[in-house]
N, C-alpha and C positions, 0 to 999 in steps of 0.2 A: 461285653455285650454289644451286639450289632443291631442297628436299627435302620430300616429302609425309609428314606425321605423322598416321598413322591410328590409332596406338596410344592417343592421348589421347581418341579418340571412343568413345562408348558403343557396344559391339558390337551391342546390340539396336536401335540407331537406324539407319534407312536414310539414307544421305548422298547428296545431290544435288550438292553442291559440294565444293570442295577447300579445305584449310586449308594455307597456305604459310608457311614460315618463311624469312626472308632472312638470310644470313650477313652480319655486319658486319665492319669492319676489325679491331676489337679482339677478335674471336673469340666475342663474345656473339651471341645471336640475338634478332631483333626480329620479332614476330608481325604478320602482315598478312592481309588477306582476311576471309572470313566463313564461318560455318557455316550450313547450311540443312538443316533436318530434314524428315521426311516430313509433319509437320503444317503445313508452310508457314511456320513461325516461324523467323526468322533472328536471329542475335546478331552484332553487329559489335564486335570487340574493340578496346580501347585500345592505344596504342603504349607503354604503361608497365606493366611488371611482368606483362604477359600477363593483366590483369584484364578482365572483361567489362563493357560499358557498362550493361547491364540486369541485372547480378547483384544479388541482394537485399542491402540494407545491414544491417549488424549493429547491434543495439540497444546504444547506449553504456552504459546502466545495467547491462545484462546483462554486458557486457564488464568493467566495473568490479567487478561482483559475482563474476565468475569469477576475476579476478585476485586479489581479496581472499581468496576461498576457497582458491585455490592457495597464496597466501602463508601463510595460517593452517596449512594441511596441511603445508607445508614446514617451518614453524617448529616444529610439534608433533613432527614426525619428528626434527628436529635437537635440540630441547630437550624431552624427554618430561615434565619436571617442570612445564611450562606447561599441561599438559592439564587438571589440576584447576582451575587458575586460570581458564583459558578457559571451562570448563564452568560455573563459579560465576558468572562475569561474564555469560555467555549466559543463565543461569537468572534472574539479577537483572534483566537487560534485558527478558526476556519478561514478568516480573512487573510491571515498571514500565510496559511497553506495555499490558498488560492493565488496570492501574489507570487509565491515561490514557484508554483506551477507555470504561471504566466512568464516569469523570468526564464525558466528552463525552456519553454516553448520559443520565446524570442531568441534565446541563444542558439537553438537548433536552426531556426529560420535564417539567422544571420550567417551561420556557417554554410548553409546551402545557397543563400542569396546574399552576397556581401552588401548589395545596395538596397536591402529590404528596409522599408520605411514603417516604423511602428505607429500604431494608433496612439491617441492620447491616453487611453486607459492602460495600454501595454507599457507605455513610457512611464506613466505614473506608478504602475506596479513595480517596475524595475527600480525606480527611485525609492519607493517605500521599502523594498527588500534590502537594499544597500544600507539605508538608514537604520532599519530595525536590527540588522546584523551587527552594526557598529554599536548600537545601544545595548543589545543583550549579550554582547561578548563578555562583559564583566561578570555575567552569571554563570558562564560555563565552568569555571573552576569549582563552583559549589556542587555541581552534579557529580564530580569525582569523589566527593566525600561520602562516607556511609550515611544513608538516609538523606542523600543530597536532594532528592526530589521533594522531600518535605521541608528541608532547611531552606531551600531556595525561596519559599513563599514568605519567609520572614522579611528579607530586605525588599521583596516585591510589594508586600503590604505596607511597609514603612515609607518607601520612596518610589511610588508608582510613576511619578512625573519624570524621574531621571532614569529609571531602569526598564520601563515598559514602553513599547511603541504606542502611538496614539490610537491604534485600532483596538487596544485593550481598555481604553478609558471609557467610562460611562458618560452619559450626556452631561451630568453635573460636573464630573471631573474635567471634561473638555472645556467647559466654560471657565472653571476655576484656574486650570493650568494655562490655557491660552491667554486669559486675562493677566495672569502673573507674568508670563513670558513677554507679553507686549508691554507691560508697564516697565519691565526691566530694560527692554530695548528702546523705549521712548526716552529714557534718560539720555541715551546716546544721540537722540535727535538734537538735543541741546548742544552737544559737542560739534555736530555737523554744522548747525546754524551759526554757532559762535565762530567756527573757522571761516565760514562764508562772509561773515561780517568783517573779519580780519582781512580777507582777500579784497573785499570791497574798499576798505579804507587805504590799502597799500598798493593796489594795482595801478600801473601807470596809465592804462587806457581809460579815458573818460567815458567812452561808449559802454565799455564793459561795466564800469561802476554804476552808470545809470540803469542798465539792464538788471544788474544784480540788486540795486536798491529797490526798484519796482517789484521785483519778485519777492524779496525778503519782507517788504511791506505787506504783501498779500499773505505770506506764510505766518507772519507774526500777528495778523488780525484773526482772532479766534472765531470770527463769524464767517470767514471766507476760506475757500479752497482754490488753489491755482488750477485753471483749466489748461487744456492742451495748447490753446493759443497763447496763454500767459507764459508758457514754457518755451515758446518758439525761439525768442531771442537768446535765451540761455542755451538752448539746443544748438543754435548756430555757432555760438562760441565754443561749445564742447566739440563740435565737428570740425573746427578750424585747426590749422597747424599750430597757432599760438594759444592752444588750449591751456589755460592756467590751472585747470582742475583735472589734468590727465591722470589716469590711474597709476601710470608709471612714476608720476611726480608727487603723489600724495604722501604726506608725512606719516610715520608709524602710528601716531595717536589716532589719525583719521582712519587708517587701515583697520586698527583694532575696533574702532566704533562700528564700521561697516560690517566687520566680521560678527560682532555682537548682534547687530540688527538682523543679520541673515543666519544667525545660530551656527556659525562656523567656528572651529577651534582656532583661537587667536594666538596661542603660544607657539608660534613658528617664526622663522626669519621673514623679513618683509618680502623678499621675492616669492616665497611660498604663499604668503597671504594674498599677493597680487594675482597669483595663478588661481587660487581657490575662488577669489571674488570674480575673476574673469570667467571661470567655469560656471559659477552660479548664475551670472548674468546670461550666459549662453544657454543654460538650461531653462531659465524663465522665458527667454525669447522662443525657444523651441516649443515649450508648452503653449505659448501664445499662438504660435503658427498653427499648431494642431487643433487648438480650440476654434480658431477662425475657419480652418479648412473643413472641419467636421461639423461646424455650427452647433456646438455643444453647450452654449451658455445657458439655454433653457432646459437642457436635458440632464444637467448635473444635479445630483441629490443634494440635500441640505448640508450633509457632512462634507461632501466633495467640494461644494461651493465655498464652504467655510475654510477648508484647507487651502483651496486655490488662492483666495484673497489674503489669507494669513501668510502664505508663502511670499506674497508680493508686498508685505509690510503693513497690512491693515489689521485693525483690532476687530476681527470678524466675529469673535465670540459674543460681543456686546452689541451687535448690529442685527437687524432683521434680515430675512432672506432676500427681500426686495432691495434693501440697501446694499447688500453684498453684490447682488447681481448687477445693479446699476453701476456700481464702482468698477466691476470687472468688465462690463461692456465698454465703458470709457477707456479703461486701461488697454483693452485689445485694439480699440481705434487708435490709441496713442502709439502703440508699438508696431502698428501695421506698416508705418513708413520706414521702419528699419530693415525691412526685407531687401530694399534696393539701395538705401542710403546708410552707409556704415556710420556708426557713432561710437564714441568712446564709452566703455562700460561704466565709467564714473557718472555719466549722465543718467543712466538707468538707476544707479544706486542713489543718486540725489533725487530723482523723480519719485522714487518709492517714499522718500521722506516727505517731499513737498505735498504729494497728493493724499497722504494718509495721516498727516500730522493733526489736522483739525476736522477730519471727516467724521460725520455722525449721522444718525437717523434724521435729524433735523435738516442737515445739508442735503440729504436725499429727497426729503419732502420739498425742499426749495429748488430742486433740480439744478444744482450749482454748475454741473458740467454742460448744461444746455445754454447757459448764459453766454452772451458774446461780449 
C-alpha cells in the first residue's frame, strides 16, 4: 500500500514529483523515490534512516564542541559548586593561551629582528610559558590513556600547587600556596645568615668583619630592615676582587639554599647550580630594567605586583598592595646602579634575603627605606 506524504515538503516549494513511502513487513517505512523542486534540482534519498545523499555534512570538531558544552552545562546544573572551579580553570586557560600567543609573536619578531627588545609584559609572558610547560609536562602522559581528559583532573584537584601554573589558582589558593612556599624558603634564610656569621668570625680582614657585623645586627633585629645605604659597604666588598662571597666560591650547602629560595631544581652538580643562579639573577635585573624604563610600578595589577615581589624574595601574599609597591620601588632604586657597575650575582641573592627577611606592613607604615 502506497501513501503520499506531502506534509514533509516545504509548503512554499512547488513540487513536480511525488515522494512515496513503501510499507514493509515489520511495520516500519522505507523511503523511495525523489523530490524535484521548481528550480530543477532533485535530491535522491538513501534507503537508510531517511537521510538525503546530498545533505550537508556536519563538522566533527563543531559536534565535539557542542557535546562538550552540553556536558559542561549539564554538570553545572547538577553540581552548582563546580561553577567557580570551572570559571577559574577557564580564566587560567585563557591566560595561558594569551601568554603562548605572546611567546610565538616574540619568537617571530626575534627571527626578523635579532636585536628586538621585548617589553616587560612580553618578557614576563615568555617566562610564564616556560615555567608552565615545565610544570604541566608531568600531566601529558595521562592524556594518552583512555578517558585521559577526565583522569587528568584527579591529580590536578589533589595537587594544584604542584601541577598547575599560578594563573589557574584562585585568590584564596594564591594566598595559601604563596604563604606556604615562602615559609619553606624562609627556613633557608637561616642557613644563609648562619653562613655569614661563620664568615664574619673567620675572615682575616677586620674591615669586612665590621661591615658584616653591622649588617647582621640590622638583619637579626626583627624591628628593622636594612636600607640601600646599609648594604653599601657589603656591596663594595662583593664588587671587589677579594670577594669572599663570590658565587663561584660558595659551598654546595649555600647553593642549595639559594636554589630553594628561588624555586630552582637543586639536585644538580654545583657548576649547573651556579649557572642557574646566575641566569636567575640576570633575569631579575632584566625585569627591573624594563620596569624602570616603562615606568610600570603604578600600572601593575594586584596579581602582577604580587608575583613581581614574590619573585624577588618577598612574602607578598600577606602584604597589602601599597606595601608591595613600596618595597618594589625601593628594590628598583637599589638595582638601578648595576646597569653601569657590575656586581657579583651573590650580592643580589644575599640582598633578596636581607631586605625581605623582616619586612611587613608595619615596616611599610614606618617607611623604613626612607630613613637615613
